C-alpha positions as CSV (number, residue, x, y, z in Angstrom):
1,M,7.9,-13.3,-22.2
2,R,7.0,-9.7,-21.5
3,N,7.6,-8.0,-18.2
4,P,4.6,-7.4,-16.0
5,K,2.3,-4.5,-16.6
6,W,2.9,-1.3,-14.7
7,H,1.3,-1.4,-11.2
8,R,-0.7,1.5,-9.7
9,D,2.1,2.2,-7.2
10,E,4.7,2.4,-10.0
11,I,2.4,4.7,-12.0
12,I,2.0,7.0,-9.0
13,L,5.8,7.3,-8.7
14,A,6.1,8.0,-12.4
15,L,3.3,10.6,-12.3
16,D,4.9,12.3,-9.3
17,L,8.1,12.8,-11.3
18,Y,6.1,13.9,-14.3
19,S,4.4,16.6,-12.2
20,R,7.8,17.9,-11.2
21,M,9.6,17.9,-14.5
22,E,9.6,20.2,-17.5
23,P,8.1,18.3,-20.5
24,G,11.0,19.3,-22.7
25,K,13.6,17.7,-20.4
26,M,12.1,14.3,-20.3
27,N,14.6,11.8,-21.8
28,K,16.1,8.5,-20.8
29,S,19.5,10.1,-19.8
30,H,17.9,12.5,-17.3
31,P,19.3,11.8,-13.8
32,E,15.9,11.8,-12.2
33,I,14.5,9.3,-14.7
34,I,17.5,7.1,-14.1
35,E,17.0,7.4,-10.3
36,L,13.3,6.5,-10.7
37,S,14.3,3.4,-12.7
38,E,16.4,2.3,-9.8
39,I,13.6,3.0,-7.3
40,L,11.1,1.0,-9.3
41,N,13.5,-1.9,-9.5
42,R,13.7,-2.0,-5.7
43,L,10.0,-1.6,-5.1
44,P,8.5,-4.8,-3.6
45,I,5.8,-5.6,-6.1
46,H,7.0,-7.8,-9.0
47,D,9.0,-10.8,-8.0
48,V,8.8,-12.3,-11.5
49,R,10.6,-10.2,-14.2
50,P,11.1,-12.3,-17.4
51,D,13.3,-9.6,-19.0
52,E,15.4,-8.3,-16.1
53,A,17.5,-6.1,-18.3
54,K,14.5,-4.1,-19.7
55,F,12.5,-4.1,-16.5
56,R,11.6,-0.5,-15.7
57,N,14.8,0.7,-17.4
58,P,15.3,4.4,-18.0
59,S,14.0,4.1,-21.6
60,G,10.7,2.5,-20.3
61,V,10.4,5.0,-17.5
62,N,10.8,7.9,-20.0
63,M,8.2,6.4,-22.2
64,K,5.8,6.1,-19.3
65,L,6.3,9.8,-18.5
66,N,5.6,10.8,-22.1
67,N,2.4,8.7,-22.0
68,F,1.0,11.2,-19.5
69,K,1.3,14.1,-21.9
70,A,-1.6,12.6,-23.9
71,F,-3.9,13.0,-20.9
72,D,-2.5,16.4,-19.8
73,P,-4.8,19.3,-20.9
74,T,-2.0,21.8,-20.1
75,Y,0.5,20.1,-22.5
76,E,0.4,21.8,-25.8
77,G,2.0,18.9,-27.8
78,K,0.5,15.5,-28.5
79,G,2.4,13.0,-26.3
80,L,2.6,9.3,-26.8
81,S,-0.6,7.4,-27.6
82,R,0.3,4.1,-25.9
83,G,-0.8,5.0,-22.4
84,S,-3.0,2.5,-20.6
85,K,-6.4,2.9,-19.1
86,L,-4.8,2.7,-15.6
87,D,-2.3,5.5,-16.6
88,E,-5.3,7.7,-17.4
89,E,-7.2,6.8,-14.3
90,V,-4.3,7.6,-12.0
91,F,-3.6,10.8,-13.9
92,N,-7.2,11.9,-13.5
93,E,-7.3,10.9,-9.8
94,F,-4.3,13.1,-8.9
95,Q,-4.5,15.8,-11.5
96,F,-5.8,18.3,-8.9
97,D,-4.4,16.6,-5.8
98,T,-0.6,16.8,-6.2
99,N,0.0,17.2,-2.5
100,R,-1.5,13.7,-1.9
101,L,0.4,12.4,-4.9
102,H,3.7,13.7,-3.5
103,K,3.0,12.3,-0.1
104,I,2.3,8.8,-1.3
105,A,5.3,8.9,-3.7
106,Q,7.6,9.9,-0.8
107,K,6.4,7.0,1.3
108,L,7.1,4.6,-1.6
109,R,10.5,6.0,-2.1
110,A,11.4,5.6,1.6
111,I,10.3,2.0,1.6
112,S,12.4,1.2,-1.5
113,E,15.4,2.7,0.2
114,D,15.1,0.2,3.1
115,Q,16.3,-3.0,1.5
116,E,15.5,-5.3,4.5
117,L,12.0,-3.8,4.8
118,A,11.4,-4.2,1.1
119,Y,12.4,-7.9,1.3
120,Q,10.0,-8.4,4.1
121,L,7.2,-6.8,2.1
122,Y,8.0,-9.1,-0.8
123,L,6.9,-12.0,1.5
124,I,3.5,-10.5,2.1
125,E,1.0,-12.0,-0.3
126,N,-0.8,-9.7,-2.8
127,E,-4.5,-9.2,-2.3
128,D,-7.1,-9.3,-5.1
129,D,-7.5,-5.6,-6.0
130,R,-11.2,-6.3,-6.9
131,E,-12.0,-7.1,-3.3
132,F,-10.1,-4.3,-1.5
133,E,-10.2,-0.5,-1.7
134,V,-6.7,0.6,-1.1
135,S,-6.2,4.0,-2.6
136,E,-2.8,4.4,-0.9
137,G,-1.4,1.5,-2.9
138,T,-0.3,-2.1,-2.5
139,V,3.1,-1.4,-1.1
140,I,1.8,0.8,1.8
141,Y,-0.9,-1.8,2.4
142,K,1.7,-4.5,2.6
143,L,3.5,-2.3,5.2
144,H,0.3,-2.1,7.2
145,K,0.0,-5.9,7.2
146,Y,3.7,-6.3,8.0
147,R,3.2,-4.1,11.1
148,E,0.2,-6.2,12.1
149,R,2.5,-9.3,12.2
150,D,4.9,-8.0,14.7
151,T,4.7,-10.9,17.1
152,S,6.3,-9.3,20.1
153,I,4.0,-6.3,20.4
154,I,0.9,-8.5,19.5
155,R,1.8,-10.8,22.4
156,M,2.1,-7.8,24.7
157,K,-1.3,-6.5,23.5
158,K,-3.0,-9.8,24.1
159,E,-1.4,-10.3,27.5
160,K,-2.5,-6.8,28.6
161,E,-6.1,-7.3,27.5
162,F,-6.3,-10.8,28.9
163,K,-5.1,-9.5,32.2
164,R,-7.6,-6.7,32.1
165,L,-10.7,-8.7,31.0
166,G,-9.8,-12.4,31.6
167,R,-10.7,-13.1,28.0
168,L,-10.0,-11.9,24.5
169,P,-13.3,-10.8,22.8
170,C,-13.4,-9.1,19.4
171,E,-13.4,-5.3,19.8
172,A,-15.9,-5.0,17.0
173,C,-18.4,-7.8,17.4
174,M,-17.4,-9.3,20.9
175,F,-17.0,-12.8,19.4
176,D,-14.9,-14.9,21.8
177,F,-12.9,-17.8,20.3
178,F,-12.5,-19.5,23.7
179,Q,-16.2,-19.3,24.4
180,K,-17.0,-20.8,20.9
181,Y,-14.2,-23.4,20.5
182,G,-13.1,-24.2,24.0
183,D,-9.5,-24.9,24.5
184,L,-8.8,-24.8,20.8
185,G,-9.7,-21.1,20.9
186,Y,-7.9,-20.2,24.1
187,K,-6.2,-16.8,23.9
188,Y,-6.7,-16.8,20.1
189,I,-7.6,-13.5,18.4
190,E,-6.2,-11.5,15.4
191,C,-4.7,-8.1,15.5
192,H,-5.6,-5.0,13.4
193,H,-3.5,-1.9,13.0
194,R,-5.7,1.2,13.6
195,I,-3.6,3.8,12.0
196,P,-5.1,4.8,8.6
197,L,-3.0,4.1,5.5
198,S,-2.9,7.8,4.7
199,E,-0.8,8.2,7.9
200,F,1.3,5.1,7.4
201,S,5.0,5.2,6.5
202,S,8.1,3.2,6.9
203,K,8.9,5.3,9.9
204,T,5.6,4.4,11.7
205,K,6.3,2.9,15.1
206,T,3.6,0.7,16.5
207,T,2.3,1.1,20.0
208,L,-0.2,-0.9,22.0
209,K,-2.9,1.7,21.5
210,D,-2.4,1.4,17.7
211,L,-3.6,-2.2,17.8
212,A,-7.1,-3.6,18.1
213,L,-8.0,-7.3,18.8
214,V,-10.5,-8.5,16.3
215,C,-12.0,-11.8,15.1
216,S,-11.1,-13.1,11.7
217,N,-14.4,-12.0,10.0
218,C,-14.2,-8.5,11.4
219,H,-10.5,-8.3,10.4
220,R,-11.4,-9.2,6.9
221,M,-14.1,-6.6,6.7
222,L,-11.8,-3.9,8.1
223,H,-9.3,-4.7,5.4
224,R,-11.9,-4.4,2.6
225,K,-12.0,-0.7,3.3
226,V,-8.8,-0.3,5.1
227,D,-8.4,3.3,4.0
228,T,-11.6,4.5,5.6
229,L,-13.2,1.9,7.9
230,S,-12.3,2.1,11.6
231,V,-13.0,-0.5,14.3
232,E,-15.4,1.9,15.9
233,R,-17.3,2.5,12.6
234,L,-17.5,-1.3,12.0
235,K,-18.9,-1.7,15.5
236,R,-21.6,0.8,14.8
237,I,-22.5,-1.0,11.6
238,L,-22.9,-4.2,13.5
239,V,-25.1,-2.6,16.1
240,S,-27.3,-1.0,13.5
């Protein structure tokens, strides 16, 4: 069986290195290519790797970098012709936005260096990419969801709001689980992390003001455009 196809997050890391290397120095023995191979092997994306020995090895990483040459108008040679449609899409997306490319890549590298965090992110289920717009990538989105599941701070947030209001309505649509379901819904509400993914990193510390209490439906809608849709914007959509 073949190893899984390259994921968007992996391609971003490869493109980041490509943008920083001289084309003539790209080979499987280059220290930075070997380092990237190690990072990709630690990244919490693929838990099934049929051919572990070849999974994102230096030879495969070097080939991926050389695929970008075929899409690069500044490269005078030909480059490899086996690049995927996703390779080309990611290249075109970041061709003139290398600052954002480097920023995302740095976050991914930092996550891969924290082995305990990476393990926890492996446990977060993958979302269907066709349903969600997550330009920052799957791994950072998983980190967002992981922070939303910090039971201690979520409990503190609920207790604070219940003490203030005497109930726990959704901050977007005002739905109240207790009012609708009685005792079954008493003190039930979900928690959404307000910080945009573009500002999220492994160093992000969650505070009470970073959290919003929302119903299940609103939470799902917020995650559909988690890069851009705020609780306040969703509330205005509902009102209009």
